[in-house]
C-alpha positions in Angstrom: 132.9 -26.9 24.7 135.6 -26.6 27.4 135.5 -23.5 29.6 138.9 -22.3 28.3 137.9 -22.7 24.7 134.6 -21.0 25.3 136.3 -18.1 27.1 138.7 -17.8 24.2 135.8 -17.6 21.8 134.1 -14.9 23.8 137.4 -12.9 24.0 137.9 -13.1 20.3 134.3 -12.0 19.7 134.8 -9.1 22.1 138.0 -8.0 20.5 136.5 -8.2 17.0 133.5 -6.0 18.0 135.6 -3.6 20.0 138.0 -3.0 17.1 135.4 -2.9 14.3 132.3 -1.6 16.1 132.1 1.6 14.0 132.3 -0.2 10.7 129.9 -2.9 11.8 127.3 -0.5 13.0 127.4 1.7 9.9 127.4 -1.4 7.6 124.4 -2.9 9.3 122.5 0.4 9.5 120.6 0.0 6.2 119.8 -3.8 6.4 118.6 -3.5 10.0 116.3 -0.5 9.1 114.9 -2.5 6.2 114.3 -5.4 8.6 112.6 -3.3 11.4 110.6 -0.9 9.3 107.6 -2.1 7.2 108.3 0.6 4.5 111.8 -0.9 4.1 110.3 -4.3 3.3 108.0 -2.6 0.8 111.1 -1.2 -0.9 112.6 -4.7 -1.1 109.4 -6.0 -2.6 109.3 -3.2 -5.2 112.5 -4.8 -6.8 110.2 -7.5 -8.2 107.7 -5.1 -9.6 107.1 -6.2 -13.2 108.2 -4.0 -16.1 110.1 -1.8 -13.7 113.9 -1.5 -13.2 114.4 -4.6 -11.1 116.6 -6.2 -13.8 118.9 -3.1 -13.5 118.9 -2.9 -9.7 119.6 -6.6 -8.9 123.2 -6.6 -10.3 123.7 -3.1 -8.9 122.7 -4.3 -5.4 125.2 -7.2 -5.7 127.9 -4.8 -6.8 127.1 -2.4 -3.9 127.1 -5.1 -1.2 130.4 -6.4 -2.7 131.9 -3.0 -2.4 130.6 -2.7 1.1 132.3 -6.0 2.0 135.5 -4.8 0.4 135.4 -1.5 2.3 135.4 -3.5 5.5 137.7 -6.4 4.6 140.3 -5.2 2.0 143.6 -4.1 3.4 143.8 -0.3 2.8 147.1 -0.2 0.8 146.4 3.3 -0.4 146.5 4.4 3.2 150.2 3.5 3.3 150.9 5.9 0.5 148.9 8.6 2.2 150.7 8.0 5.5 154.2 8.1 3.9 153.3 11.3 2.1 152.0 13.1 5.2 154.7 11.9 7.6 157.5 12.0 5.1 158.9 8.7 6.4 160.8 6.8 3.7 159.9 3.3 4.9 159.4 0.2 2.8 155.6 0.0 2.0 155.6 -3.8 1.9 156.9 -4.0 5.5 154.0 -1.8 6.7 151.7 -3.9 4.6 153.0 -7.1 6.3 152.0 -5.6 9.6 148.5 -4.7 8.4 147.8 -8.2 7.2 147.7 -9.4 10.8 145.2 -6.6 11.7 142.8 -7.3 8.8 143.1 -11.1 8.8 142.6 -11.5 12.5 145.9 -13.0 13.4 146.9 -10.6 16.1 145.9 -7.1 17.2 148.2 -5.7 19.9 148.8 -9.2 21.1 145.0 -10.0 21.1 143.2 -12.4 18.8 140.1 -11.5 16.8 137.9 -13.3 14.2 138.7 -12.7 10.6 136.8 -9.6 9.5 135.4 -11.5 6.4 132.7 -13.0 8.7 131.5 -9.5 9.6 132.2 -7.9 6.2 129.5 -10.0 4.6 127.1 -9.8 7.6 125.1 -6.8 6.2 124.6 -8.7 3.0 123.3 -11.7 5.0 120.9 -9.6 6.9 119.7 -8.1 3.6 119.1 -11.6 2.2 117.1 -12.5 5.2 115.0 -9.3 4.9 114.5 -10.0 1.2 113.2 -13.5 1.8 110.9 -12.5 4.7 109.6 -9.6 2.6 108.6 -11.8 -0.3 107.2 -14.5 2.1 105.9 -12.6 5.1 103.7 -15.4 6.4 106.3 -18.2 6.0 109.0 -17.5 8.5 110.5 -20.9 7.9 111.6 -19.9 4.4 113.8 -17.1 5.8 115.2 -19.3 8.5 115.8 -22.1 6.0 117.7 -19.7 3.7 120.0 -18.7 6.5 120.6 -22.3 7.5 121.5 -23.1 3.8 123.8 -20.1 3.7 125.6 -21.0 6.9 125.9 -24.6 5.7 127.5 -23.2 2.5 130.0 -21.2 4.5 131.0 -24.2 6.6 131.4 -26.2 3.5 133.7 -23.6 2.0 135.7 -23.6 5.2 135.9 -27.4 5.2 137.1 -27.3 1.5 139.8 -24.9 2.4 141.0 -27.0 5.2 141.3 -29.8 2.7 143.3 -27.4 0.5 140.6 -27.6 -2.2 140.5 -23.9 -3.1 138.2 -22.9 -6.0 140.0 -23.9 -9.2 139.0 -20.7 -11.0 140.6 -18.5 -8.3 143.7 -20.7 -8.1 144.2 -20.9 -11.9 144.0 -17.1 -12.2 146.5 -16.8 -9.3 148.9 -19.3 -10.7 148.9 -17.6 -14.0 149.7 -14.4 -12.4 152.3 -15.8 -10.0 154.5 -17.6 -12.6 157.7 -16.1 -13.6 160.2 -13.6 -12.1 159.1 -11.9 -8.9 160.4 -8.7 -10.3 157.4 -8.6 -12.6 155.0 -8.7 -9.6 153.4 -5.4 -10.5 152.3 -6.4 -14.0 151.3 -9.8 -12.8 149.2 -8.4 -10.0 147.5 -6.0 -12.4 146.7 -8.9 -14.7 145.3 -10.9 -11.8 143.1 -8.1 -10.5 141.9 -7.3 -14.1 141.0 -11.0 -14.6 139.0 -11.0 -11.3 137.3 -7.7 -12.2 136.2 -9.0 -15.6 134.9 -12.2 -14.0 132.9 -10.2 -11.5 131.5 -7.9 -14.3 130.5 -10.9 -16.4 128.6 -12.3 -13.4 126.8 -9.0 -13.0 126.0 -8.9 -16.7 124.6 -12.4 -16.5 122.4 -11.4 -13.6 121.2 -8.3 -15.5 120.5 -10.3 -18.7 118.5 -12.9 -16.8 116.6 -10.1 -15.0 115.8 -8.4 -18.3 114.4 -11.6 -19.7 112.3 -12.0 -16.5 111.2 -8.4 -16.2 107.5 -9.1 -16.7 107.4 -12.0 -14.2 107.1 -11.2 -10.5 107.8 -14.9 -9.6 110.9 -15.0 -11.9 112.3 -11.7 -10.5 111.7 -12.9 -6.9 113.6 -16.1 -7.5 116.4 -14.1 -9.3 116.7 -11.6 -6.4 117.0 -14.3 -3.8 119.1 -16.7 -5.8 121.6 -14.0 -7.1 122.2 -12.6 -3.6 122.6 -16.1 -2.1 125.2 -17.0 -4.8 126.8 -13.6 -4.5 127.4 -13.9 -0.7 129.0 -17.3 -1.1 131.1 -16.2 -4.0 132.3 -13.1 -2.2 133.1 -15.1 0.9 134.9 -17.8 -1.1 137.1 -15.1 -2.7 137.9 -13.4 0.6 138.8 -16.8 2.1 141.1 -17.5 -0.9 142.8 -14.1 -0.7 143.5 -14.5 3.0 145.0 -18.0 2.7 146.8 -17.9 -0.7 147.7 -14.3 -1.6 149.8 -13.7 1.5 152.2 -16.6 0.6 153.9 -14.1 -1.7 154.1 -10.8 0.1 155.5 -8.9 -2.8 152.8 -10.0 -5.2 150.1 -9.8 -2.6 151.0 -6.2 -1.9 150.3 -5.1 -5.4 147.2 -7.3 -5.6 145.8 -5.6 -2.6 146.8 -2.2 -3.9 145.1 -2.7 -7.2 142.0 -4.1 -5.5 141.9 -1.0 -3.4 142.4 1.3 -6.4 139.7 -0.6 -8.4 137.2 -0.4 -5.5 137.8 3.2 -4.8 137.5 4.0 -8.6 134.2 2.1 -8.8 132.8 4.0 -5.8 133.9 7.4 -7.1 132.5 6.5 -10.6 129.2 5.5 -9.0 129.2 8.7 -7.0 129.7 10.8 -10.1 127.1 8.8 -12.0 124.5 9.2 -9.2 125.2 12.9 -8.9 124.7 13.3 -12.6 121.5 11.3 -12.5 120.3 13.4 -9.6 121.1 16.8 -11.1 120.5 16.3 -14.8 118.7 13.0 -15.1 121.5 11.7 -17.3 121.8 8.9 -18.3 118.7 8.0 -16.3 116.8 9.5 -13.5 118.1 8.7 -10.1 114.6 7.3 -9.2 115.5 4.3 -11.5 117.9 3.1 -8.9 116.7 1.4 -5.7 117.1 3.4 -2.5 118.9 0.4 -1.1 121.6 0.7 -3.8 121.9 4.4 -3.1 122.3 3.9 0.7 124.8 1.0 0.4 126.9 2.8 -2.2 127.1 6.0 -0.1 127.9 4.1 3.1 130.5 2.0 1.3 132.2 5.2 0.2 132.1 6.7 3.7 133.6 3.5 5.2 136.3 3.3 2.5 137.4 6.9 3.0 137.2 6.7 6.8 139.3 3.5 6.7 142.0 5.1 4.4 142.1 8.5 6.1 141.5 7.7 9.7 141.5 4.1 11.0 144.3 2.8 8.8 146.4 5.8 9.6 146.3 5.0 13.3 147.0 1.3 12.6 150.0 2.1 10.3 151.4 4.3 13.0 151.2 1.5 15.4 152.8 -0.9 12.9 155.6 1.5 12.1 156.5 2.2 15.7 156.8 -1.5 16.2 159.4 -1.9 13.5 163.0 -2.4 14.5 165.6 0.4 14.1 163.0 3.2 13.3 162.4 6.5 14.9 158.9 6.5 16.3 156.4 8.7 14.6 155.8 12.2 15.9 153.5 12.5 18.8 151.2 14.9 17.1 150.1 12.6 14.2 147.6 10.4 16.0 145.9 13.4 17.7 145.7 15.1 14.4 144.0 12.1 12.8 141.5 11.9 15.6 140.8 15.7 15.4 140.2 15.3 11.7 137.7 12.5 12.4 135.9 14.7 15.0 135.8 17.5 12.4 134.1 15.3 9.9 131.5 14.1 12.5 130.8 17.7 13.4 130.2 18.7 9.8 128.0 15.7 9.1 125.8 16.0 12.2 126.0 19.5 13.5 126.9 21.9 10.6 125.7 21.0 7.1 127.9 22.3 4.3 124.7 23.3 2.5 122.9 26.3 4.0 119.6 25.0 2.7 118.1 28.4 2.0 114.6 28.4 0.5 114.4 28.3 -3.3 113.8 31.7 -4.9 114.2 33.2 -8.3 114.5 36.8 -9.6 111.1 38.4 -10.3 110.3 40.1 -13.5 109.6 43.8 -12.7 106.5 43.8 -14.9 105.1 40.9 -13.0 106.4 41.4 -9.4 103.9 40.6 -6.7 103.7 41.9 -3.2 102.1 40.5 -0.1 100.0 43.7 0.4 98.1 43.1 -2.9 96.4 40.1 -1.4 92.8 40.8 -0.2 91.3 39.8 3.1 89.6 36.5 3.3 86.1 38.0 3.6 86.6 40.5 0.7 87.8 37.7 -1.5 84.9 35.5 -0.4 82.3 38.2 -1.4 83.8 38.4 -4.8 84.0 34.6 -5.1 80.4 34.2 -4.1 79.2 36.9 -6.5 80.8 35.0 -9.4 78.8 31.9 -8.5 75.4 33.0 -7.4 73.0 32.7 -10.4 69.7 33.0 -8.6 69.3 35.0 -5.4 66.9 32.5 -4.1 69.5 29.7 -4.2 71.6 28.4 -1.3 75.2 28.5 -2.2 77.2 25.4 -1.0 80.7 26.4 -0.1 83.2 23.5 0.3 86.2 23.9 2.7 88.5 21.0 2.1 91.2 19.7 4.5 93.9 17.2 3.5 95.7 14.9 6.0 99.4 14.2 5.7 100.8 10.8 4.8 103.4 10.8 2.0 102.5 9.6 -1.5 99.5 7.8 0.0 98.0 11.1 1.1 98.8 12.7 -2.3 97.0 10.0 -4.2 94.0 9.8 -1.9 93.4 13.5 -2.0 93.7 13.7 -5.8 91.4 10.7 -6.2 88.9 12.0 -3.7 88.7 15.5 -5.3 88.2 13.9 -8.7 85.6 11.5 -7.3 83.6 14.3 -5.6 83.9 16.4 -8.8 82.3 13.6 -10.8 79.2 13.8 -8.5 77.2 16.6 -10.1 74.8 18.2 -7.6 73.0 20.0 -10.4 73.3 19.8 -14.2 75.0 23.2 -14.3 77.2 23.1 -11.1 80.1 20.8 -10.3 81.7 20.2 -6.9 84.9 21.7 -8.2 83.3 25.0 -9.0 82.2 25.5 -5.4 85.5 24.5 -3.6 86.5 27.7 -1.9 89.6 26.5 0.0 92.0 23.6 0.3 94.1 23.4 3.4 96.7 20.6 3.3 99.6 19.2 5.2 102.6 17.1 4.1 101.8 14.6 1.3 98.3 15.8 0.7 99.8 19.2 -0.3 101.5 17.5 -3.3 98.2 15.9 -4.3 96.4 19.2 -4.0 99.1 20.9 -6.2 98.5 18.4 -8.9 94.8 18.8 -8.7 95.1 22.6 -8.9 97.4 22.2 -11.9 94.7 20.2 -13.7 92.2 23.0 -12.9 94.5 25.8 -13.9 95.8 24.1 -17.1 92.3 23.0 -18.0 93.0 19.3 -18.1 89.8 17.5 -18.9 88.4 15.4 -16.0 88.5 11.7 -16.9 87.5 9.5 -13.9 88.6 6.3 -15.6 92.1 7.5 -16.1 92.7 8.7 -12.5 94.4 5.5 -11.3 96.7 5.2 -14.3 97.8 8.8 -14.0 98.4 8.4 -10.3 100.6 5.4 -11.0 102.7 7.4 -13.4 102.9 10.3 -10.9 103.3 8.5 -7.5 104.1 4.8 -8.2 107.7 6.0 -8.6 110.7 6.2 -6.5 111.0 9.6 -4.7 113.3 8.2 -2.0 116.6 7.7 -3.8 117.2 11.4 -4.5 116.5 12.2 -0.9 118.9 9.6 0.5 121.6 10.6 -2.0 121.1 14.3 -1.1 121.2 13.5 2.7 124.5 11.6 2.5 126.4 13.2 -0.3 124.5 15.3 -2.8 123.6 18.3 -0.6 127.2 18.6 0.6 128.5 18.6 -3.0 125.9 21.2 -4.0 126.8 23.4 -1.0 130.5 23.3 -1.9 129.8 24.0 -5.5 127.6 26.9 -4.6 130.3 28.5 -2.4 133.1 27.9 -4.8 131.3 29.2 -7.9 129.9 32.1 -6.0 133.3 33.2 -4.8 135.3 32.6 -7.9 132.9 34.0 -10.4 131.1 36.4 -8.1 127.8 35.3 -9.6 126.1 33.3 -6.9 122.8 31.7 -7.6 119.7 32.8 -5.6 119.9 29.7 -3.4 122.1 26.6 -3.0 120.4 23.5 -4.5 119.7 20.6 -2.3 117.6 17.5 -2.1 114.4 19.6 -1.7 115.1 21.3 -5.1 115.6 18.0 -6.9 112.5 16.5 -5.3 110.6 19.5 -6.7 112.0 18.7 -10.1 111.0 15.1 -9.8 107.4 16.0 -8.9 107.2 18.3 -11.9 108.6 15.6 -14.2 106.1 13.2 -12.8 103.2 15.5 -13.5 104.5 16.1 -17.0 104.8 12.3 -17.7 101.3 11.8 -16.4 99.9 14.6 -18.5 101.5 14.2 -22.0 98.8 16.4 -23.6 100.4 19.5 -22.1 103.5 21.3 -23.2 106.4 21.3 -20.7 106.5 25.1 -20.8 102.9 25.4 -19.7 103.5 23.0 -16.8 106.6 24.9 -15.6 104.5 28.1 -15.9 102.3 26.8 -13.2 104.7 25.1 -10.8 107.9 27.2 -11.1 106.5 30.8 -11.1 105.4 32.7 -8.1 103.0 31.1 -5.7 100.5 34.0 -6.1 100.5 34.1 -9.9 97.6 31.7 -10.6 95.4 33.9 -8.4 96.4 37.3 -9.8 96.6 36.5 -13.5 93.5 35.0 -15.3 95.9 34.1 -18.2 99.7 34.0 -18.1 100.1 36.5 -20.9 97.9 39.3 -19.5 99.4 42.1 -17.5 99.0 42.2 -13.7 96.0 44.2 -12.6 97.4 46.7 -10.1 94.5 49.1 -9.7 92.2 46.7 -7.8 93.6 43.8 -5.7 90.2 42.1 -5.7 90.5 41.4 -9.4 91.8 38.0 -8.6 91.2 34.9 -10.5 88.4 33.2 -8.5 88.3 30.1 -10.6 90.8 28.3 -8.4 90.3 27.3 -4.8 92.4 29.1 -2.3 95.4 26.9 -1.6 96.6 27.1 2.0 99.9 25.3 2.4 100.6 24.4 6.0 104.2 24.1 7.3 105.9 24.4 10.7 108.8 26.5 11.9 111.6 24.5 13.6 112.9 27.2 15.9 109.5 28.3 17.3 107.3 25.2 16.8 104.6 27.5 15.3 102.4 26.8 12.4 103.3 28.6 9.2 101.0 29.0 6.3 101.4 30.1 2.7 98.2 31.9 1.9 96.8 33.6 -1.2 94.9 36.0 1.0 96.0 38.2 3.9 96.5 35.6 6.6 96.5 38.0 9.5 92.9 38.9 8.7 91.7 35.6 10.1 94.5 33.3 11.3 97.0 33.0 14.1 99.4 31.2 11.8 102.7 32.8 10.7 102.2 34.4 7.2 105.1 32.8 5.3 104.4 34.5 2.0 104.4 37.9 3.6 107.7 37.2 5.3 109.3 36.0 2.1 108.2 39.1 0.2 109.2 41.4 3.0 112.8 40.0 3.0 113.0 39.3 -0.7 111.1 42.0 -2.6 112.8 41.4 -5.9 112.3 37.6 -5.9 109.5 35.2 -6.5 109.0 32.0 -4.6 107.8 29.1 -6.9 104.6 27.4 -6.0 106.4 24.0 -6.0 108.9 25.3 -3.4 106.0 26.2 -1.1 104.5 22.8 -1.6 107.9 21.3 -0.6 107.9 23.2 2.7 104.7 21.5 3.7 106.1 18.0 3.1 109.7 18.5 4.4 109.7 15.4 6.5 112.7 15.0 8.7 115.8 13.6 7.0 113.9 12.8 3.8 113.9 16.5 3.1 116.0 19.3 4.4 114.7 22.2 6.5 114.8 25.2 4.2 115.5 28.5 5.8 113.1 31.4 5.2 114.3 34.9 6.2 112.2 36.3 9.0 110.7 33.0 10.0 113.4 30.3 10.4 113.7 26.8 9.1 110.5 25.2 7.7 109.6 21.6 8.4 106.8 19.2 7.5 103.5 20.8 8.6 102.5 17.5 10.3 105.0 18.4 13.1 102.5 21.0 14.2 99.2 19.4 13.1 98.8 16.7 10.5 95.2 16.9 9.4 95.1 20.4 7.8 91.9 21.2 9.8 93.5 23.8 12.1 93.6 26.3 9.2 90.2 25.2 7.8 88.6 25.8 11.2 89.9 29.4 11.2 88.5 29.9 7.7 85.2 28.4 8.6 84.7 30.5 11.8 85.7 33.7 10.0 83.3 33.1 7.1 80.5 32.1 9.4 80.9 35.3 11.4 81.0 37.3 8.2 77.9 35.7 6.8 76.0 36.1 10.1 76.9 39.8 10.1 75.2 40.3 6.7 71.7 38.9 7.2 70.4 41.0 4.3 72.6 39.3 1.7 70.7 38.4 -1.4 71.7 34.7 -1.1 72.1 32.1 1.5 75.3 30.2 2.2 75.9 26.7 3.6 79.5 25.9 4.5 80.6 22.3 4.1 83.8 21.2 5.7 85.3 18.0 4.1 88.1 16.2 5.8 90.0 14.0 3.3 91.9 11.6 5.6 94.0 8.6 4.5 93.7 6.8 7.8 90.7 5.7 9.9 90.6 8.6 12.4 87.4 7.4 14.1 88.7 3.8 14.8 88.7 2.8 18.4 92.2 2.9 19.9 93.7 -0.3 21.3 94.8 -0.3 24.9 98.4 0.8 25.2 100.4 -2.0 26.8 103.1 -1.3 29.4 106.6 -0.7 28.3 109.6 -0.1 30.5 110.7 3.5 30.6 113.7 4.3 28.3 115.2 7.2 26.3 113.8 5.6 23.1 110.3 5.7 24.5 110.7 9.4 25.4 111.7 10.2 21.8 108.8 8.2 20.5 106.4 10.2 22.7 107.9 13.4 21.4 107.4 12.3 17.8 103.9 10.9 18.3 102.6 14.1 20.0 102.2 16.3 16.9 101.4 13.5 14.4 98.9 11.8 16.7 97.7 14.1 19.5 97.5 17.5 17.7 96.0 15.8 14.7 93.3 14.1 16.6 92.4 17.2 18.6 92.1 19.5 15.5 90.2 16.8 13.5 87.7 16.2 16.3 87.5 19.9 17.1 86.3 20.9 13.6 83.7 18.2 13.7 82.5 19.6 17.0 82.6 23.3 16.1 80.8 23.1 12.7 77.0 23.3 13.5 73.8 23.7 11.5 73.1 25.0 8.9 76.6 24.0 8.1 78.0 20.5 8.1 81.3 18.6 8.3 82.1 15.1 7.3 85.1 12.9 6.5 86.3 11.1 3.4 88.4 8.3 4.8 90.6 5.6 3.3 89.4 2.4 4.9 92.1 0.1 3.6 95.7 -0.2 4.9 98.2 1.3 2.5 101.9 1.8 3.3 103.1 5.3 4.3 106.0 6.0 1.9 107.2 8.1 -1.0 107.6 5.0 -3.1 104.1 3.5 -3.6 103.6 0.3 -5.4 101.1 0.2 -8.3 99.1 -2.4 -6.3 98.7 0.2 -3.4 97.1 2.7 -5.8 94.8 0.0 -7.1 93.8 -0.7 -3.5 92.9 3.0 -3.0 91.0 3.1 -6.3 88.9 0.1 -5.2 88.2 1.8 -1.9 87.2 5.0 -3.7 84.7 3.3 -6.0 83.1 1.6 -3.0 82.2 5.0 -1.4 78.5 5.8 -1.2 
C-alpha cells in the first residue's frame, strides 16, 4: 500500500470515529460487556436452554440488532420535519435531505472523507456473533475466528457483486416495481416499497421463530440456529444497506420518501416494543418480561436512545450546517445550535446525576388494628429466654442453638442457602428434634437474603419438607431471568414510573405511598417465582407472608388472630429471627432490619426503628426489606429510607453476614454466662453458609501498572473481599468451647448471576449430596 493511500485510509478512519464516536461506543457497549464478562457469556448460552424461550428470543434479537443498525445508518428524515417546525424555516425538505445523504453515506463531511457508516452500524452485531460462537465453543477459539473470516469474506463478496452491478434481485425487483410510473406518485410507491421490505423482514423473523419452536427441545439445534440466523441476518442487513446507498439515491424524490417511511417504521417499532416491554414489566401481559433475553432488552433500549438522540440532537446540528450551506438562504439563528447542545447536556444530567424516579422505599398504609411499632420488639436476651423455654423438654439436656450466616452471591447464594438449610433440616439429631426447630437466627446478605426469605416462607406457611424436590423447586424459583426487568428499569422503566407518579399525584391529588421502580418489580417477580414453585398454596397466603409488615410473622401466631399488645414477649418463637443486612450509601454504615431491639446488642443502624419512627402509619413489607439487602449497584436502585439514607446491597459493608451473627453470639454467650444457675445448658453453634471456598489459598497477585481503573477495582474489592474475609475469619476465631463454629461451603464453581441455568442448580445439588 502506497504511503499516500495508507494515510488517506487512516484519515478516513479517524474522521469516521471522530464524527460517530458516541454512537459507536453506545452501540458496542452491550456486545463488549458480553464479551468481557463471564456472566454475559452465560446469558448468551441460556438462549439455547431446551424448553425455554429461545425460539422467541432468537428472532427478537435479530430484530433488535437490525433496529440498532438502522438507528446508526438510516438517514433521519423525521429530524428534518422537527427542524423545520422549531426554526419555522420554509425550505424544501428534499434539498436538506440531499445534503444529509453525503453525511450518512460517507461521501463528504465538511470537506472530509469518512467510511460509509454501514460498516460500523453492523459492528455491534458482528461482535455479538463472535461472543455467541465463543460462548458455545469456549475451548475452540478457531471456531470464532473462522466465523469472523467467513463473515468478512461474505461482506467482500457482496461488495464485489455490487461493483459488478449485480445487486440482489429481490431488492431490485421490489425497487423497480415501486419506481415505475409517474414520479408524482413517489409517496405511494415509496410506501409500497417500504411495506414490501417490512413484510419480507417479518417473514424472515417468523421463519426463524418457527424453526426455533421446532428445535426448542434440542440444545444442538438451537445453538446452530442462533449462530446461523445471526450470521445470515448480518449479511442480509449489510446487503440491504449497500443496496439502499447505491440505488435509492438515484431518484432523490422517491428516495426521500423511502427514507422517511423507513424512519417512521423503525421509530414505530421501537416505541411499540417499549410499550410492550413496559406492559410486560408492570402487569406481566402478554408475558412476563423475564421471558425476554436481557440482551434483547438492552439492545432495544439503546436503539431507542440512539434513534431519539440522532433525531433530536445530532441530526439537528447536521441539518443546520446543511441549511447554512444552501445558496440564497438566511443563515439559521445563532441560538439554535447552543440550544440543542444544552438540551443534550440536560438529558445527560438527568440520566447520570438526577434520576426522575425518587426511589423511595416501598411502604403501604397500615391497618389500625394491626399496626406495629418498633418499641414492641423485645430485647435479644429476653426473646432468647422465651425461645429457649419453648424448646427445653428435660432440664438435664443441653440445648443446641444454631446461629446461621449467609454469604452474598446473587441467585447462586439464594439457592445454596435454601438447599443447605433443607439439607441440615433432613439430618435429625434426635427422633423428636429437627435442626430447623433449633435455628435461633439467620443473618444474611445480598442473594442469600432471598434464599432465607423463601426458606422462612416454607416454615411460616407450613410447606412440607421434601428433600427430593428441592432442586426442581429451585429451578422454578431461581433458574429464571431476573435481569431483564432490572435492565429495563435502569434504562427506561424507572423514569417512566417516576413521571407517572408525579403526574398522577399532582393531577388527581392521590399520590401512592411510593413511586414504583425496578426494585418493586423485582420483588413481584420473586413472589411469583415462589408461587410457581409452591403450587399447593393459595396466592393470598403467599402474599400474606411477603407483602405484609416485616414484623408480622413474629407477632401473630396466625394471621387472623388479633395482635397481643399487653405483652411484647408473646412473640411467635417458631420462626428463626431473620436479620436482614444492608448498607447505607451516604454513611457507609451497616444497616439491619431486626425483629428484636437492635440497639440492645448491635452497633448496626436499626432500619426498622427508623422506618417506624418516620412512617408510623405505614407498614414495610418483608419482601421490600429483603430487596434492600440485595440492591446490587445498577441492577437494583438505592431505595431511600427516611432517617437513614439510601440503602444498598449489604455486601458493600460486609458480604458474609457474620458481622451481625458475631454480635448475636457474643451477646448470648455473655447472657448465658451471667446465669450459671439456669436449669439447662446451652451450646451455641455458628454455621456459615458460604457459596465460595473462603479457605482456599490465595494466588500471588501479579503486578499491574497503576491506573484509574485499578483504583476503582480496589475500591470495589475492599468490601466484598477484605471486609468479608475479616468478618468470616473473626467469627471462627472468637467462637470458643463449649461453642463451635463451622462452614458449609459450595466447593464447585457456579456463575454469580441473577439468571442461573438449570445445570448450575444441578451442580449445586450434586455438591450438596456429597457433603459428609
